[in-house]
C-alpha positions as a Markdown table, in Angstrom:
| # | Residue | x | y | z |
|---|---|---|---|---|
| 1 | Met | -1.7 | 17.9 | -19.8 |
| 2 | Phe | -0.1 | 19.5 | -16.8 |
| 3 | Glu | 3.0 | 21.5 | -17.1 |
| 4 | Lys | 4.2 | 21.3 | -13.5 |
| 5 | Val | 3.4 | 18.9 | -10.7 |
| 6 | Leu | 4.2 | 19.2 | -7.0 |
| 7 | Ile | 5.1 | 15.8 | -5.3 |
| 8 | Ala | 3.7 | 15.9 | -1.8 |
| 9 | Asn | 5.8 | 13.0 | -0.5 |
| 10 | Arg | 9.4 | 11.8 | 0.1 |
| 11 | Gly | 11.6 | 8.8 | -0.5 |
| 12 | Glu | 11.2 | 6.2 | -3.2 |
| 13 | Val | 7.6 | 7.1 | -4.1 |
| 14 | Ala | 8.5 | 10.7 | -4.6 |
| 15 | Leu | 11.3 | 9.5 | -7.0 |
| 16 | Arg | 8.8 | 7.2 | -8.7 |
| 17 | Ile | 6.4 | 10.0 | -9.4 |
| 18 | His | 9.2 | 12.3 | -10.6 |
| 19 | Arg | 10.3 | 9.7 | -13.1 |
| 20 | Ala | 6.8 | 9.3 | -14.5 |
| 21 | Cys | 6.4 | 13.1 | -14.8 |
| 22 | Arg | 9.8 | 13.4 | -16.5 |
| 23 | Glu | 8.9 | 10.8 | -19.1 |
| 24 | Met | 5.7 | 12.7 | -19.8 |
| 25 | Gly | 7.5 | 16.0 | -20.2 |
| 26 | Ile | 6.1 | 17.4 | -17.0 |
| 27 | Ala | 8.3 | 19.6 | -14.7 |
| 28 | Thr | 8.4 | 18.5 | -11.0 |
| 29 | Val | 8.6 | 20.3 | -7.7 |
| 30 | Ala | 9.9 | 18.4 | -4.7 |
| 31 | Val | 8.9 | 19.4 | -1.2 |
| 32 | His | 11.2 | 18.2 | 1.7 |
| 33 | Ser | 11.9 | 18.6 | 5.4 |
| 34 | Thr | 15.3 | 19.8 | 6.6 |
| 35 | Ala | 16.2 | 16.1 | 7.2 |
| 36 | Asp | 15.6 | 15.3 | 3.5 |
| 37 | Ala | 17.6 | 18.1 | 1.9 |
| 38 | Asp | 20.0 | 15.6 | 0.3 |
| 39 | Ala | 17.4 | 13.1 | -0.7 |
| 40 | Met | 17.6 | 11.8 | -4.3 |
| 41 | His | 14.1 | 13.0 | -5.3 |
| 42 | Val | 15.1 | 16.5 | -4.1 |
| 43 | Arg | 18.3 | 16.3 | -6.2 |
| 44 | Leu | 16.5 | 15.2 | -9.3 |
| 45 | Ala | 13.4 | 17.4 | -9.3 |
| 46 | Asp | 13.3 | 20.6 | -11.4 |
| 47 | Glu | 12.6 | 22.7 | -8.3 |
| 48 | Ser | 12.5 | 22.0 | -4.5 |
| 49 | Val | 10.9 | 23.8 | -1.6 |
| 50 | Cys | 11.8 | 23.1 | 2.1 |
| 51 | Ile | 8.5 | 22.9 | 4.0 |
| 52 | Gly | 9.6 | 22.4 | 7.6 |
| 53 | Pro | 11.7 | 20.6 | 10.2 |
| 54 | Pro | 12.2 | 16.8 | 10.4 |
| 55 | Ser | 8.9 | 16.1 | 12.2 |
| 56 | Ala | 6.4 | 14.8 | 9.7 |
| 57 | Arg | 3.7 | 16.8 | 11.5 |
| 58 | Glu | 5.6 | 20.0 | 10.8 |
| 59 | Ser | 6.6 | 19.1 | 7.2 |
| 60 | Tyr | 4.9 | 16.3 | 5.1 |
| 61 | Leu | 1.7 | 16.6 | 7.1 |
| 62 | Asn | 1.8 | 20.4 | 7.1 |
| 63 | Ile | -1.0 | 21.3 | 4.6 |
| 64 | Pro | -0.5 | 25.1 | 4.7 |
| 65 | Ala | 3.2 | 24.6 | 4.0 |
| 66 | Ile | 2.5 | 22.3 | 1.0 |
| 67 | Ile | -0.2 | 24.6 | -0.4 |
| 68 | Ser | 2.2 | 27.6 | 0.0 |
| 69 | Ala | 4.9 | 25.7 | -1.8 |
| 70 | Ala | 2.5 | 24.9 | -4.7 |
| 71 | Thr | 1.5 | 28.5 | -4.9 |
| 72 | Ile | 5.1 | 29.8 | -4.9 |
| 73 | Ala | 6.1 | 27.2 | -7.5 |
| 74 | Gly | 3.1 | 27.9 | -9.7 |
| 75 | Val | 2.2 | 24.2 | -10.2 |
| 76 | Asp | -0.9 | 22.8 | -11.9 |
| 77 | Ala | -1.4 | 19.7 | -9.8 |
| 78 | Ile | -0.3 | 17.9 | -6.7 |
| 79 | His | 0.4 | 14.2 | -6.4 |
| 80 | Pro | 0.2 | 12.9 | -2.8 |
| 81 | Gly | 2.0 | 9.5 | -3.4 |
| 82 | Tyr | 1.0 | 7.1 | -0.5 |
| 83 | Gly | 1.0 | 7.5 | 3.2 |
| 84 | Phe | 1.1 | 11.0 | 4.7 |
| 85 | Leu | -1.8 | 13.0 | 3.2 |
| 86 | Ser | -2.7 | 10.7 | 0.4 |
| 87 | Glu | -6.0 | 9.5 | 1.9 |
| 88 | Arg | -7.0 | 12.7 | 3.7 |
| 89 | Ala | -10.2 | 13.9 | 2.1 |
| 90 | Asn | -9.7 | 17.4 | 3.6 |
| 91 | Phe | -6.3 | 17.7 | 1.9 |
| 92 | Ala | -7.8 | 16.8 | -1.5 |
| 93 | Ser | -10.6 | 19.4 | -0.9 |
| 94 | Ile | -8.1 | 22.1 | 0.1 |
| 95 | Val | -5.9 | 21.3 | -3.0 |
| 96 | Glu | -8.9 | 21.7 | -5.3 |
| 97 | Glu | -10.2 | 24.8 | -3.4 |
| 98 | His | -6.8 | 26.5 | -4.1 |
| 99 | Gly | -7.1 | 25.9 | -7.8 |
| 100 | Phe | -4.8 | 22.9 | -8.1 |
| 101 | Thr | -5.7 | 19.5 | -9.4 |
| 102 | Phe | -5.5 | 16.6 | -6.9 |
| 103 | Ile | -4.0 | 13.6 | -8.7 |
| 104 | Gly | -6.3 | 11.0 | -7.1 |
| 105 | Pro | -10.0 | 10.3 | -6.5 |
| 106 | Ser | -12.6 | 12.8 | -5.4 |
| 107 | Pro | -12.6 | 13.9 | -1.7 |
| 108 | Glu | -16.0 | 12.3 | -1.4 |
| 109 | His | -14.7 | 8.9 | -2.4 |
| 110 | Ile | -11.6 | 9.2 | -0.2 |
| 111 | Ala | -13.9 | 10.0 | 2.8 |
| 112 | Met | -16.3 | 7.1 | 1.9 |
| 113 | Met | -13.6 | 4.5 | 1.7 |
| 114 | Gly | -11.6 | 6.0 | 4.6 |
| 115 | Asp | -14.5 | 5.2 | 6.9 |
| 116 | Lys | -14.3 | 1.4 | 7.0 |
| 117 | Leu | -17.8 | 1.1 | 8.2 |
| 118 | Ala | -19.2 | 3.3 | 5.5 |
| 119 | Ala | -17.1 | 1.4 | 2.9 |
| 120 | Arg | -18.4 | -1.9 | 4.3 |
| 121 | Ala | -22.0 | -0.7 | 4.2 |
| 122 | Lys | -21.6 | 0.5 | 0.6 |
| 123 | Met | -20.2 | -2.9 | -0.5 |
| 124 | Ile | -23.1 | -4.7 | 1.1 |
| 125 | Glu | -25.5 | -2.4 | -0.7 |
| 126 | Leu | -23.7 | -3.3 | -4.0 |
| 127 | Gly | -23.8 | -7.0 | -3.3 |
| 128 | Val | -20.1 | -7.4 | -2.7 |
| 129 | Pro | -19.4 | -10.2 | -0.1 |
| 130 | Val | -18.0 | -8.9 | 3.2 |
| 131 | Val | -16.5 | -10.7 | 6.2 |
| 132 | Pro | -19.3 | -11.5 | 8.7 |
| 133 | Gly | -19.4 | -8.9 | 11.4 |
| 134 | Ser | -21.4 | -6.1 | 13.0 |
| 135 | Asp | -24.0 | -4.3 | 11.0 |
| 136 | Gly | -22.6 | -0.9 | 12.3 |
| 137 | Pro | -20.5 | 0.4 | 15.1 |
| 138 | Val | -20.5 | -1.2 | 18.5 |
| 139 | Ser | -20.7 | 1.2 | 21.5 |
| 140 | Asp | -19.6 | -1.0 | 24.4 |
| 141 | Glu | -18.6 | -4.4 | 25.7 |
| 142 | Asn | -22.1 | -5.8 | 25.9 |
| 143 | Glu | -23.0 | -4.9 | 22.4 |
| 144 | Ala | -19.7 | -6.3 | 21.1 |
| 145 | Ala | -20.3 | -9.5 | 23.0 |
| 146 | Ala | -23.8 | -9.9 | 21.4 |
| 147 | Val | -22.3 | -9.5 | 17.9 |
| 148 | Ala | -19.5 | -11.9 | 18.7 |
| 149 | Asp | -21.9 | -14.5 | 20.0 |
| 150 | Arg | -23.8 | -14.3 | 16.7 |
| 151 | Ile | -20.8 | -14.4 | 14.3 |
| 152 | Gly | -18.6 | -16.7 | 16.4 |
| 153 | Tyr | -15.1 | -16.4 | 17.9 |
| 154 | Pro | -12.4 | -15.4 | 17.4 |
| 155 | Val | -13.2 | -11.8 | 16.3 |
| 156 | Leu | -11.3 | -8.7 | 15.3 |
| 157 | Ile | -12.1 | -5.4 | 16.9 |
| 158 | Lys | -11.4 | -2.8 | 14.3 |
| 159 | Ala | -11.2 | 1.0 | 14.2 |
| 160 | Ala | -13.6 | 2.5 | 11.7 |
| 161 | Gly | -11.1 | 5.2 | 10.8 |
| 162 | Gly | -8.2 | 2.7 | 10.6 |
| 163 | Gly | -5.9 | 1.7 | 7.8 |
| 164 | Gly | -2.5 | 0.1 | 7.1 |
| 165 | Gly | -3.1 | -2.6 | 9.7 |
| 166 | Lys | -3.5 | -0.2 | 12.5 |
| 167 | Gly | -6.3 | 0.0 | 15.1 |
| 168 | Ile | -7.0 | -3.8 | 15.2 |
| 169 | Arg | -7.2 | -6.1 | 18.2 |
| 170 | Leu | -7.9 | -9.8 | 18.3 |
| 171 | Ala | -10.3 | -11.4 | 20.9 |
| 172 | Lys | -10.3 | -15.2 | 21.1 |
| 173 | Asp | -13.1 | -15.5 | 23.6 |
| 174 | Arg | -15.7 | -13.4 | 25.5 |
| 175 | Ala | -13.3 | -12.7 | 28.4 |
| 176 | Glu | -10.7 | -11.2 | 26.0 |
| 177 | Leu | -13.4 | -9.3 | 24.2 |
| 178 | Met | -14.7 | -7.7 | 27.3 |
| 179 | Asn | -11.2 | -6.6 | 28.3 |
| 180 | Gln | -10.2 | -5.2 | 24.9 |
| 181 | Val | -13.1 | -3.1 | 23.7 |
| 182 | Lys | -12.3 | 0.0 | 25.8 |
| 183 | Met | -8.6 | -0.3 | 24.9 |
| 184 | Ala | -9.5 | -0.6 | 21.2 |
| 185 | Gln | -11.7 | 2.5 | 21.5 |
| 186 | Ala | -8.9 | 4.5 | 23.2 |
| 187 | Glu | -6.4 | 3.4 | 20.6 |
| 188 | Ala | -8.7 | 4.4 | 17.8 |
| 189 | Arg | -9.4 | 7.8 | 19.3 |
| 190 | Ala | -5.6 | 8.5 | 19.7 |
| 191 | Ala | -4.7 | 7.3 | 16.2 |
| 192 | Phe | -7.7 | 8.4 | 14.1 |
| 193 | Gly | -9.6 | 11.0 | 16.1 |
| 194 | Thr | -12.6 | 8.8 | 16.6 |
| 195 | Asp | -13.3 | 5.9 | 18.9 |
| 196 | Thr | -15.8 | 4.2 | 16.6 |
| 197 | Ile | -15.1 | 0.5 | 16.4 |
| 198 | Tyr | -16.8 | -2.5 | 14.8 |
| 199 | Leu | -16.4 | -6.3 | 14.8 |
| 200 | Glu | -15.4 | -8.8 | 12.1 |
| 201 | Arg | -15.0 | -12.5 | 12.3 |
| 202 | Phe | -11.3 | -13.6 | 12.4 |
| 203 | Leu | -10.6 | -15.8 | 9.5 |
| 204 | Thr | -8.1 | -18.5 | 10.4 |
| 205 | Arg | -6.0 | -18.9 | 7.3 |
| 206 | Pro | -7.0 | -16.5 | 4.6 |
| 207 | Arg | -5.0 | -15.0 | 1.7 |
| 208 | His | -4.9 | -11.3 | 1.2 |
| 209 | Ile | -5.8 | -10.6 | -2.4 |
| 210 | Glu | -6.2 | -7.2 | -3.9 |
| 211 | Ile | -7.4 | -5.9 | -7.2 |
| 212 | Gln | -5.8 | -2.9 | -9.0 |
| 213 | Ile | -8.4 | -0.6 | -10.6 |
| 214 | Leu | -8.1 | 2.2 | -13.0 |
| 215 | Ala | -11.2 | 4.4 | -13.7 |
| 216 | Asp | -11.3 | 7.5 | -15.8 |
| 217 | Gly | -13.8 | 10.4 | -15.6 |
| 218 | His | -15.7 | 9.1 | -18.7 |
| 219 | Gly | -17.2 | 5.9 | -17.3 |
| 220 | Asn | -14.4 | 3.5 | -18.3 |
| 221 | Val | -13.2 | 1.1 | -15.7 |
| 222 | Val | -10.6 | -1.7 | -15.9 |
| 223 | His | -8.8 | -3.9 | -13.5 |
| 224 | Leu | -5.1 | -4.9 | -13.9 |
| 225 | Gly | -5.4 | -8.3 | -12.2 |
| 226 | Glu | -4.7 | -9.3 | -8.6 |
| 227 | Arg | -1.8 | -9.1 | -6.2 |
| 228 | Asp | -1.2 | -11.6 | -3.4 |
| 229 | Cys | -0.1 | -9.6 | -0.3 |
| 230 | Ser | -0.4 | -12.4 | 2.2 |
| 231 | Leu | 3.2 | -12.3 | 3.5 |
| 232 | Gln | 2.6 | -9.9 | 6.5 |
| 233 | Arg | 4.1 | -9.2 | 9.9 |
| 234 | Asn | 1.9 | -7.3 | 12.4 |
| 235 | Arg | -0.6 | -6.8 | 9.6 |
| 236 | Gln | 2.1 | -4.9 | 7.6 |
| 237 | Lys | 3.0 | -6.3 | 4.1 |
| 238 | Val | 6.5 | -7.6 | 3.7 |
| 239 | Leu | 6.5 | -9.2 | 0.2 |
| 240 | Glu | 3.9 | -9.2 | -2.6 |
| 241 | Glu | 3.5 | -11.1 | -5.8 |
| 242 | Ala | 1.3 | -11.1 | -8.9 |
| 243 | Pro | -0.6 | -13.0 | -10.0 |
| 244 | Ser | -1.6 | -15.0 | -6.9 |
| 245 | Pro | -0.5 | -18.6 | -6.9 |
| 246 | Ala | -3.7 | -19.4 | -5.0 |
| 247 | Leu | -6.3 | -18.4 | -7.7 |
| 248 | Asn | -7.4 | -20.2 | -10.8 |
| 249 | Ala | -8.6 | -18.5 | -14.0 |
| 250 | Thr | -12.3 | -18.7 | -13.0 |
| 251 | Glu | -11.7 | -17.1 | -9.6 |
| 252 | Arg | -9.5 | -14.4 | -11.1 |
| 253 | Glu | -12.1 | -13.5 | -13.6 |
| 254 | Ala | -14.9 | -13.5 | -11.0 |
| 255 | Ile | -13.1 | -11.2 | -8.4 |
| 256 | Gly | -12.0 | -8.8 | -11.2 |
| 257 | Ala | -15.6 | -8.5 | -12.4 |
| 258 | Ile | -16.8 | -7.9 | -8.8 |
| 259 | Ala | -14.3 | -5.1 | -8.2 |
| 260 | Thr | -14.8 | -3.3 | -11.5 |
| 261 | Asn | -18.6 | -3.4 | -11.2 |
| 262 | Ala | -18.5 | -1.9 | -7.7 |
| 263 | Ile | -16.1 | 0.8 | -8.8 |
| 264 | Arg | -18.3 | 1.6 | -11.8 |
| 265 | Glu | -21.4 | 1.8 | -9.6 |
| 266 | Ile | -20.0 | 4.3 | -7.2 |
| 267 | Gly | -18.6 | 6.5 | -10.0 |
| 268 | Tyr | -15.0 | 6.3 | -8.8 |
| 269 | Arg | -12.2 | 8.1 | -10.7 |
| 270 | Asn | -8.4 | 7.4 | -10.8 |
| 271 | Ala | -6.4 | 4.5 | -9.4 |
| 272 | Gly | -7.6 | 2.5 | -6.5 |
| 273 | Thr | -7.2 | -0.9 | -4.9 |
| 274 | Met | -10.0 | -3.2 | -3.6 |
| 275 | Glu | -8.6 | -5.6 | -0.9 |
| 276 | Phe | -10.2 | -8.9 | -0.2 |
| 277 | Leu | -9.6 | -11.9 | 2.2 |
| 278 | Tyr | -9.8 | -15.2 | 0.3 |
| 279 | Glu | -10.5 | -18.5 | 2.2 |
| 280 | Asp | -12.0 | -21.8 | 1.1 |
| 281 | Gly | -12.8 | -20.5 | -2.4 |
| 282 | Lys | -14.7 | -17.4 | -1.1 |
| 283 | Phe | -13.8 | -13.7 | -1.3 |
| 284 | Tyr | -14.7 | -11.2 | 1.4 |
| 285 | Phe | -14.2 | -7.4 | 0.9 |
| 286 | Leu | -11.8 | -6.0 | 3.4 |
| 287 | Glu | -11.2 | -2.3 | 2.5 |
| 288 | Met | -10.4 | 0.0 | -0.4 |
| 289 | Asn | -7.3 | 2.1 | -0.7 |
| 290 | Thr | -7.9 | 5.3 | -2.6 |
| 291 | Arg | -4.3 | 5.9 | -3.6 |
| 292 | Leu | -1.2 | 4.5 | -5.2 |
| 293 | Gln | -0.1 | 1.3 | -3.4 |
| 294 | Val | 3.4 | 0.5 | -2.3 |
| 295 | Glu | 3.2 | -2.8 | -4.2 |
| 296 | His | 2.0 | -1.3 | -7.5 |
| 297 | Pro | 5.2 | -2.2 | -9.4 |
| 298 | Val | 4.4 | -6.0 | -9.5 |
| 299 | Thr | 1.2 | -5.1 | -11.4 |
| 300 | Glu | 3.2 | -2.8 | -13.8 |
| 301 | Met | 5.7 | -5.6 | -14.4 |
| 302 | Ile | 3.0 | -8.1 | -15.5 |
| 303 | Thr | 0.8 | -5.7 | -17.5 |
| 304 | Gly | 3.3 | -3.2 | -18.9 |
| 305 | Ile | 1.0 | -0.4 | -17.7 |
| 306 | Asp | 2.6 | 2.6 | -15.9 |
| 307 | Ile | 0.0 | 3.2 | -13.1 |
| 308 | Val | 1.5 | 6.6 | -12.0 |
| 309 | Arg | 1.3 | 7.8 | -15.6 |
| 310 | Glu | -2.3 | 6.7 | -15.8 |
| 311 | Gln | -3.1 | 8.5 | -12.5 |
| 312 | Ile | -1.7 | 11.7 | -14.0 |
| 313 | Arg | -3.5 | 11.3 | -17.4 |
| 314 | Ile | -6.9 | 10.6 | -15.7 |
| 315 | Ala | -6.5 | 13.6 | -13.4 |
| 316 | Ala | -5.8 | 15.7 | -16.4 |
| 317 | Gly | -9.1 | 14.6 | -17.9 |
| 318 | Ala | -7.9 | 12.0 | -20.4 |
| 319 | Lys | -9.7 | 8.7 | -21.2 |
| 320 | Leu | -8.2 | 5.3 | -20.8 |
| 321 | Asp | -7.0 | 4.3 | -24.2 |
| 322 | Tyr | -7.6 | 0.6 | -23.7 |
| 323 | Thr | -10.4 | -1.7 | -22.6 |
| 324 | Gln | -10.4 | -4.8 | -20.3 |
| 325 | Ser | -9.9 | -7.1 | -23.3 |
| 326 | Asp | -6.7 | -5.2 | -24.2 |
| 327 | Ile | -5.0 | -6.0 | -20.9 |
| 328 | Val | -2.8 | -9.1 | -20.9 |
| 329 | Ile | -1.2 | -10.6 | -17.9 |
| 330 | Ser | 2.3 | -11.7 | -18.8 |
| 331 | Gly | 4.5 | -13.8 | -16.6 |
| 332 | His | 5.0 | -13.4 | -12.8 |
| 333 | Ala | 6.4 | -10.6 | -10.5 |
| 334 | Ile | 7.5 | -10.5 | -6.9 |
| 335 | Glu | 8.3 | -7.4 | -4.8 |
| 336 | Cys | 10.4 | -7.4 | -1.6 |
| 337 | Arg | 10.1 | -4.4 | 0.8 |
| 338 | Leu | 13.6 | -3.7 | 2.1 |
| 339 | Asn | 13.5 | -1.9 | 5.4 |
| 340 | Ala | 16.3 | -0.3 | 7.4 |
| 341 | Glu | 15.6 | -2.6 | 10.3 |
| 342 | Asn | 17.3 | -5.5 | 12.2 |
| 343 | Pro | 16.0 | -8.6 | 10.3 |
| 344 | Asp | 15.3 | -10.5 | 13.5 |
| 345 | Thr | 14.0 | -7.8 | 16.0 |
| 346 | Phe | 12.7 | -5.3 | 13.4 |
| 347 | Val | 14.2 | -2.5 | 15.4 |
| 348 | Pro | 14.8 | 0.5 | 13.1 |
| 349 | Ser | 18.4 | 1.0 | 11.9 |
| 350 | Pro | 18.8 | 4.6 | 10.6 |
| 351 | Gly | 22.2 | 5.9 | 9.7 |
| 352 | Arg | 24.7 | 6.5 | 6.9 |
| 353 | Val | 24.8 | 4.1 | 3.9 |
| 354 | Ser | 28.4 | 3.2 | 3.4 |
| 355 | Asp | 28.0 | 1.0 | 0.4 |
| 356 | Tyr | 25.2 | 0.6 | -2.1 |
| 357 | His | 25.0 | -1.8 | -5.0 |
| 358 | Pro | 21.6 | -2.4 | -6.5 |
| 359 | Pro | 21.1 | -5.6 | -8.5 |
| 360 | Gly | 20.5 | -5.5 | -12.2 |
| 361 | Gly | 20.0 | -7.7 | -15.2 |
| 362 | Leu | 16.9 | -8.9 | -17.2 |
| 363 | Gly | 13.7 | -8.5 | -15.3 |
| 364 | Val | 15.1 | -6.8 | -12.3 |
| 365 | Arg | 13.9 | -3.4 | -11.0 |
| 366 | Ile | 14.7 | -1.5 | -7.8 |
| 367 | Asp | 12.8 | 1.5 | -6.6 |
| 368 | Ser | 14.9 | 3.4 | -4.1 |
| 369 | Gly | 16.4 | 6.7 | -3.4 |
| 370 | Leu | 19.5 | 5.2 | -1.7 |
| 371 | Tyr | 23.1 | 6.1 | -2.6 |
| 372 | Ala | 26.5 | 5.6 | -0.9 |
| 373 | Gly | 26.8 | 8.4 | 1.7 |
| 374 | Tyr | 23.1 | 8.9 | 2.1 |
| 375 | Val | 21.9 | 9.2 | 5.7 |
| 376 | Val | 18.7 | 7.3 | 6.4 |
| 377 | Pro | 16.8 | 9.6 | 8.8 |
| 378 | Pro | 15.1 | 8.2 | 11.9 |
| 379 | Tyr | 11.9 | 10.2 | 11.6 |
| 380 | Tyr | 9.9 | 8.3 | 8.9 |
| 381 | Asp | 8.9 | 4.9 | 7.7 |
| 382 | Ser | 11.9 | 2.5 | 7.6 |
| 383 | Met | 11.4 | 1.2 | 4.0 |
| 384 | Val | 14.4 | 2.3 | 2.0 |
| 385 | Ala | 14.0 | 0.2 | -1.2 |
| 386 | Lys | 11.7 | -2.1 | -3.1 |
| 387 | Leu | 13.2 | -4.9 | -5.2 |
| 388 | Ile | 11.0 | -6.2 | -7.9 |
| 389 | Val | 11.7 | -9.0 | -10.3 |
| 390 | His | 9.8 | -10.4 | -13.2 |
| 391 | Gly | 10.0 | -13.8 | -15.0 |
| 392 | Arg | 8.0 | -15.7 | -17.7 |
| 393 | Thr | 6.9 | -18.1 | -15.0 |
| 394 | Arg | 6.7 | -18.1 | -11.2 |
| 395 | Asn | 9.6 | -20.5 | -11.0 |
| 396 | Glu | 11.8 | -18.3 | -13.2 |
| 397 | Cys | 10.8 | -15.3 | -11.1 |
| 398 | Leu | 11.8 | -17.1 | -7.9 |
| 399 | Leu | 15.2 | -18.0 | -9.3 |
| 400 | Arg | 15.7 | -14.5 | -10.5 |
| 401 | Leu | 14.7 | -13.1 | -7.1 |
| 402 | Arg | 17.3 | -15.2 | -5.3 |
| 403 | Arg | 20.0 | -14.0 | -7.7 |
| 404 | Ala | 19.0 | -10.4 | -7.3 |
| 405 | Leu | 18.8 | -10.6 | -3.5 |
| 406 | Asp | 22.3 | -12.1 | -3.4 |
| 407 | Glu | 23.6 | -9.3 | -5.6 |
| 408 | Cys | 22.1 | -6.5 | -3.5 |
| 409 | Val | 24.4 | -4.7 | -1.2 |
| 410 | Ile | 23.3 | -2.0 | 1.4 |
| 411 | Gly | 26.1 | -1.4 | 3.8 |
| 412 | Gly | 26.4 | 0.7 | 7.0 |
| 413 | Ile | 22.9 | 0.0 | 8.2 |
| 414 | Glu | 21.0 | -3.1 | 9.1 |
| 415 | Thr | 18.3 | -4.1 | 6.6 |
| 416 | Thr | 15.8 | -6.9 | 6.1 |
| 417 | Leu | 17.7 | -8.3 | 3.1 |
| 418 | Pro | 18.7 | -11.5 | 5.1 |
| 419 | Leu | 15.0 | -12.2 | 5.9 |
| 420 | His | 14.0 | -11.9 | 2.3 |
| 421 | Arg | 16.8 | -14.3 | 1.3 |
| 422 | Arg | 15.4 | -16.9 | 3.7 |
| 423 | Leu | 11.9 | -16.3 | 2.5 |
| 424 | Ala | 12.9 | -16.9 | -1.1 |
| 425 | Asn | 14.2 | -20.3 | -0.1 |
| 426 | Ala | 11.4 | -21.3 | 2.3 |
| 427 | Pro | 9.5 | -24.4 | 0.9 |
| 428 | Asp | 6.1 | -23.1 | 1.8 |
| 429 | Phe | 6.8 | -19.9 | -0.1 |
| 430 | Ile | 8.2 | -21.8 | -3.1 |
| 431 | Asn | 5.1 | -23.9 | -3.2 |
| 432 | Gly | 2.8 | -20.9 | -2.8 |
| 433 | Ser | 1.2 | -22.5 | 0.3 |
| 434 | Tyr | 1.0 | -19.6 | 2.7 |
| 435 | Asp | -1.6 | -17.3 | 4.3 |
| 436 | Ile | -1.6 | -14.0 | 6.1 |
| 437 | His | -0.5 | -15.6 | 9.4 |
| 438 | Trp | 2.3 | -17.8 | 7.8 |
| 439 | Leu | 5.2 | -15.3 | 8.2 |
| 440 | Glu | 4.6 | -14.9 | 11.9 |
| 441 | Arg | 4.6 | -18.7 | 12.3 |
| 442 | Phe | 7.7 | -18.9 | 10.2 |
| 443 | Met | 9.5 | -16.3 | 12.4 |
| 444 | Ala | 8.3 | -17.9 | 15.6 |
| 445 | Gly | 9.5 | -21.3 | 14.4 |
| 446 | Gly | 13.0 | -20.2 | 13.8 |
| 447 | Gly | 12.6 | -19.0 | 10.3 |
| 448 | Gly | 14.4 | -15.7 | 11.0 |
| 449 | Thr | 18.0 | -15.0 | 10.2 |
| 450 | Arg | 19.4 | -16.1 | 13.6 |
| 451 | Arg | 19.1 | -19.7 | 12.5 |
| 452 | Ser | 21.2 | -19.1 | 9.4 |
| 453 | Gly | 24.0 | -17.4 | 11.3 |
């Protein structure tokens, strides 16, 4: 097992990794920008190294600085967390070339799944259902129009190098498509360094269902059930739950088998998540994330499996010490992403936290690096906490969620707490009858916090 791990990230995920390492008896090294010198993960780590100024490009995306910090600290391995460099195949390669273990999949698998077209082609080869779309990249408006005529409107224009909901445009008809292809290519080039795009049919009311996978280096693969991540705004997840209220036992077993078989076929190693769209009883492969997911705690709550611990064990060469039949889904869990944003306009709200009272009690977990007096910097993603609750049933979980949201206090900055309180009381959410477009309809229809004020 590793003796010392460098955490190449910040915020709540850096703290999450630190806690897993500490419980395993592994020393931690935190890296940080000058803006994060007082961050909780920096305070708690065994060692810390400043790697640059506030700009992410000059700090958390600065590969030479991170490798230098790892060398100076004498670590065995590097955990990338999520975001930043976590899905950069070149970073994983550089880590290994410098004699450190990358806590994640191989660079080859990161590259394969990071190219959405390559991932789509691989899934088709393996017999995994995909959303109807182009067989490969489309080069111009005319080629895009020919594909759209075949698969039907509306269509999504997607960047092959995209991820996290970025690099996507919707075209409802041929006129919109002809106008948006070049804009989509320019956006893709600016964001991902390549203007390669492809088309997929736009599904009108799908659910976003993802399967958590663990695979060791000895041929053992298991899934930990599904998560429903359909509550999204601008294709960014807002709230997740597990298991999905939309699936029955037969569907759950079927999609789990599809995901594990595909992972086994490609020889994948470590944690990963296969994402699907689900509509009218059918699943369509969307993409695969080759890293820890923000929403991994809901899976941990219903399985009792520490996913970060398993990532570390697998990277160290250990075998999974359980099989699929050993994994039992128990109860229900919901996660709310709490952002430092205005709950109506979603304008970021950095600043000093004057008061902080996290909720507690049975079945309540909060992953956050906040504390009273902490200054939320304006340079990074606005998520400052994740509130996760667990109950024996979904109804018990919902009641506990409302209570925990009411207990939670984050003062001095605006947050999305009021939005989550409204969501927890929305009839459609209570009934589980929502899709990936529901939240935007809810907000447009007066479901934001203005109405409650």
